[in-house]
C-alpha positions as CSV (number, residue, x, y, z in Angstrom):
1,M,-35.8,40.6,40.2
2,E,-32.9,41.7,42.5
3,T,-31.9,45.3,42.3
4,I,-28.2,45.5,41.6
5,T,-26.4,48.1,43.8
6,L,-23.0,49.6,43.4
7,D,-21.9,47.7,46.5
8,N,-22.9,44.4,44.8
9,V,-21.0,45.2,41.7
10,V,-17.9,46.3,43.6
11,T,-18.0,43.1,45.7
12,R,-18.2,41.0,42.5
13,A,-15.4,43.1,40.9
14,A,-13.2,42.3,43.9
15,A,-13.8,38.6,43.2
16,E,-12.7,39.2,39.6
17,C,-9.6,40.9,40.8
18,I,-8.7,38.0,43.0
19,D,-9.4,35.5,40.2
20,E,-7.1,37.4,37.8
21,R,-4.3,37.8,40.3
22,E,-4.4,34.1,41.2
23,R,-3.7,33.2,37.5
24,Y,-0.1,34.3,38.1
25,L,2.9,33.4,40.3
26,V,6.0,35.4,41.2
27,I,9.1,33.2,41.4
28,F,12.3,34.5,43.1
29,T,15.5,34.0,41.1
30,H,18.4,35.7,42.9
31,G,18.5,38.6,45.4
32,V,15.4,40.6,45.0
33,S,14.8,39.6,41.3
34,G,12.2,37.3,40.0
35,Y,9.8,36.6,37.2
36,V,6.0,36.1,36.7
37,C,4.6,33.1,35.1
38,R,1.1,31.6,34.8
39,N,-0.1,29.7,37.8
40,A,0.1,26.4,35.9
41,E,2.3,23.4,35.7
42,A,5.1,25.1,33.7
43,T,6.7,27.7,36.0
44,D,10.1,27.7,34.4
45,E,11.8,31.0,33.8
46,S,11.7,30.3,30.1
47,Q,7.9,30.7,30.4
48,A,8.2,34.1,32.1
49,L,5.6,36.7,31.2
50,Y,7.6,39.4,33.0
51,K,11.0,39.7,34.7
52,G,12.2,42.3,37.1
53,L,12.5,43.1,40.8
54,Y,10.2,41.1,43.0
55,R,8.2,44.2,43.9
56,D,7.8,45.1,40.2
57,C,6.6,41.5,39.5
58,Q,4.0,42.0,42.2
59,I,2.9,45.3,40.7
60,W,2.6,43.6,37.2
61,I,0.2,41.1,38.7
62,E,-1.7,43.7,40.8
63,R,-2.3,45.9,37.8
64,R,-4.0,43.0,36.0
65,G,-6.2,42.4,39.0
66,I,-7.2,46.1,39.2
67,A,-7.9,46.1,35.5
68,A,-10.1,43.0,35.8
69,A,-12.1,44.7,38.6
70,L,-12.5,47.9,36.7
71,R,-13.6,46.1,33.5
72,Y,-16.2,44.3,35.6
73,V,-17.5,47.6,37.0
74,L,-17.6,49.3,33.6
75,K,-19.4,46.3,32.1
76,H,-22.1,46.5,34.8
77,L,-22.5,50.2,35.4
78,K,-25.7,50.3,33.2
79,D,-27.2,47.7,35.6
80,I,-26.9,50.0,38.6
81,P,-30.0,52.2,39.0
82,E,-28.1,55.0,40.8
83,M,-25.7,55.2,37.9
84,N,-28.5,55.7,35.3
85,G,-29.2,59.3,34.6
86,G,-25.8,60.5,35.6
87,Q,-26.6,60.8,39.3
88,L,-22.9,60.2,40.2
89,S,-19.9,61.9,38.7
90,L,-16.8,59.9,37.9
91,E,-15.1,61.4,41.0
92,E,-18.1,60.4,43.2
93,L,-18.1,56.9,41.6
94,L,-14.3,56.4,42.3
95,A,-14.8,57.7,45.9
96,R,-17.7,55.2,46.5
97,I,-15.7,52.3,44.9
98,S,-12.7,53.0,47.1
99,Q,-14.7,52.9,50.4
100,I,-13.9,49.9,52.5
101,P,-17.0,48.3,54.1
102,K,-17.0,48.0,57.8
């Protein structure tokens, strides 16, 4: 059986983030305004999940991606041997998760 590492879990969490983000589209309306809708056939403004400045629409989507990634990490923490027994504090865990692999 394969040993699951924190790096494995973070990589899979990144995939969850991308999958969640790709469920949505930002559509420009006028100026810097726009709206978010599901990435589906119906992208009409009447189907908007969020309306605001384009940047705020992007943030709305990014937060859902980050939340999906964190949910994945939380769900699989118990499967990571180095996390069992409290070997890493929350601060250390966040520092490790935020490291970008070379």
